C-alpha positions as CSV (number, residue, x, y, z in Angstrom):
1,X,-90.4,-132.2,32.0
2,X,-90.1,-132.2,35.8
3,X,-87.4,-133.1,37.6
4,X,-88.4,-134.0,41.7
5,X,-85.9,-133.3,44.6
6,X,-86.3,-134.7,48.3
7,X,-88.6,-132.6,50.3
8,X,-87.6,-133.0,53.9
9,X,-91.2,-131.9,55.5
10,X,-92.7,-133.8,53.2
11,X,-90.5,-137.0,53.5
12,X,-90.8,-137.2,49.9
13,X,-89.5,-136.1,46.4
14,X,-91.2,-132.9,45.2
15,X,-90.7,-130.7,41.9
16,X,-87.6,-128.8,41.2
17,X,-87.0,-126.9,38.1
18,X,-85.5,-128.3,35.3
19,X,-82.7,-125.8,34.9
20,X,-81.1,-127.0,38.3
21,X,-78.8,-129.4,36.9
22,X,-76.4,-131.8,39.0
23,X,-72.6,-130.4,39.4
24,X,-70.2,-133.3,39.1
25,X,-67.1,-133.4,41.2
26,X,-64.5,-135.8,40.6
27,X,-63.2,-136.6,44.4
28,X,-63.7,-138.8,47.6
29,X,-67.4,-139.1,47.8
30,X,-67.9,-138.5,51.3
31,X,-65.1,-137.0,52.9
32,X,-65.6,-133.4,51.3
33,X,-69.7,-134.1,51.6
34,X,-69.7,-134.9,55.2
35,X,-68.7,-130.8,56.0
36,X,-70.7,-129.4,53.4
37,X,-72.6,-127.0,54.9
38,X,-75.2,-126.3,51.9
39,X,-76.5,-129.9,52.4
40,X,-79.6,-129.2,54.3
41,X,-82.0,-131.9,52.8
42,X,-80.9,-135.4,52.1
43,X,-77.6,-137.0,51.1
44,X,-77.6,-140.5,49.5
45,X,-74.4,-142.7,49.4
46,X,-73.9,-145.3,46.7
47,X,-71.0,-147.7,47.6
48,X,-69.8,-151.4,46.7
49,X,-68.4,-151.9,50.1
50,X,-68.4,-149.2,52.9
51,X,-65.6,-149.8,55.9
52,X,-64.2,-146.6,56.4
53,X,-65.0,-145.6,60.2
54,X,-64.5,-141.7,59.8
55,X,-66.7,-141.4,56.7
56,X,-69.3,-143.3,58.5
57,X,-69.1,-141.1,61.6
58,X,-69.0,-138.1,59.6
59,X,-72.6,-139.2,58.0
60,X,-73.5,-140.4,61.7
61,X,-72.7,-136.8,62.9
62,X,-74.3,-134.5,60.2
63,X,-77.4,-136.8,60.2
64,X,-78.0,-135.9,64.1
65,X,-76.5,-132.5,64.2
66,X,-77.9,-131.0,61.4
67,X,-80.7,-133.1,60.6
68,X,-79.8,-134.4,57.3
69,X,-81.5,-137.3,55.9
70,X,-78.5,-139.9,54.7
71,X,-79.6,-143.1,52.6
72,X,-76.6,-145.5,52.5
73,X,-77.3,-147.9,49.4
74,X,-74.6,-151.3,49.3
75,X,-74.2,-153.6,47.5
76,X,-75.8,-156.9,49.3
77,X,-72.9,-159.5,48.6
78,X,-70.8,-157.0,50.6
79,X,-73.2,-155.8,53.3
80,X,-71.5,-158.3,55.8
81,X,-68.5,-156.3,56.0
82,X,-70.4,-152.9,56.7
83,X,-72.4,-154.8,59.4
84,X,-68.9,-155.8,60.9
85,X,-67.7,-152.1,60.8
86,X,-70.7,-151.3,62.8
87,X,-70.5,-154.0,65.3
88,X,-66.9,-152.8,66.1
89,X,-68.0,-149.4,66.5
90,X,-71.0,-150.7,68.8
91,X,-73.3,-148.4,66.6
92,X,-76.5,-150.0,65.4
93,X,-77.7,-148.0,62.1
94,X,-81.4,-149.1,62.3
95,X,-81.6,-146.8,65.5
96,X,-80.3,-143.8,63.7
97,X,-83.5,-141.5,63.2
98,X,-82.5,-139.9,59.8
99,X,-80.1,-142.7,58.9
100,X,-81.3,-145.4,56.3
101,X,-79.4,-148.3,55.1
102,X,-80.5,-150.1,52.2
103,X,-79.1,-153.2,49.6
104,X,-78.8,-153.8,46.2
105,X,-78.4,-157.1,44.3
106,X,-77.3,-157.0,40.5
107,X,-79.6,-158.7,37.8
108,X,-78.9,-162.3,37.5
109,X,-77.5,-164.1,34.5
110,X,-77.2,-168.0,33.4
111,X,-74.5,-168.8,31.1
112,X,-75.1,-171.6,29.0
113,X,-73.0,-173.8,30.8
114,X,-75.4,-173.3,33.7
115,X,-72.9,-170.9,35.8
116,X,-74.7,-168.5,37.7
117,X,-73.6,-164.8,37.3
118,X,-74.7,-162.0,39.7
119,X,-73.8,-158.3,39.0
120,X,-72.6,-156.1,41.8
121,X,-72.1,-152.5,42.3
122,X,-68.8,-151.2,41.6
123,X,-69.3,-147.5,41.6
124,X,-69.0,-145.1,44.2
125,X,-70.9,-142.0,44.5
126,X,-72.7,-139.7,46.6
127,X,-75.9,-137.6,45.6
128,X,-76.6,-134.1,47.6
129,X,-80.2,-132.4,47.8
130,X,-80.8,-134.2,44.5
131,X,-78.8,-131.7,42.5
132,X,-75.0,-132.2,43.3
133,X,-72.9,-135.4,42.6
134,X,-69.3,-136.4,44.1
135,X,-67.6,-139.6,42.8
136,X,-64.5,-141.4,43.1
137,X,-62.5,-143.0,45.6
138,X,-59.3,-141.8,47.7
């Protein structure tokens, strides 16, 4: 079995040895990661709502100064709060060269009564270089 990892040169995922297993840290998802000197390839952040200015600035800095690709994956229903934070900071995430923001929506279910139920993201975690995971809240 081949595990895939992000290759910055290729801009795509490439093979990793199956022996390289993810390490799990139970802590704040981004604060510790932002100063993580080992991270040289990619940081992926998954959050339901992202409004922390300090964490965003840390991610922006590591992206700009260290050339680390940063992917932010947010819940579509709560994207407006992230965009409001960016507007307050006078930041345009789409102009960041190595920072990408995407949204996801949950599955849609319909109850017998016809009520529409849309799933949401309720997790917060960060994937670092495809091999380390930090999870939790602060």
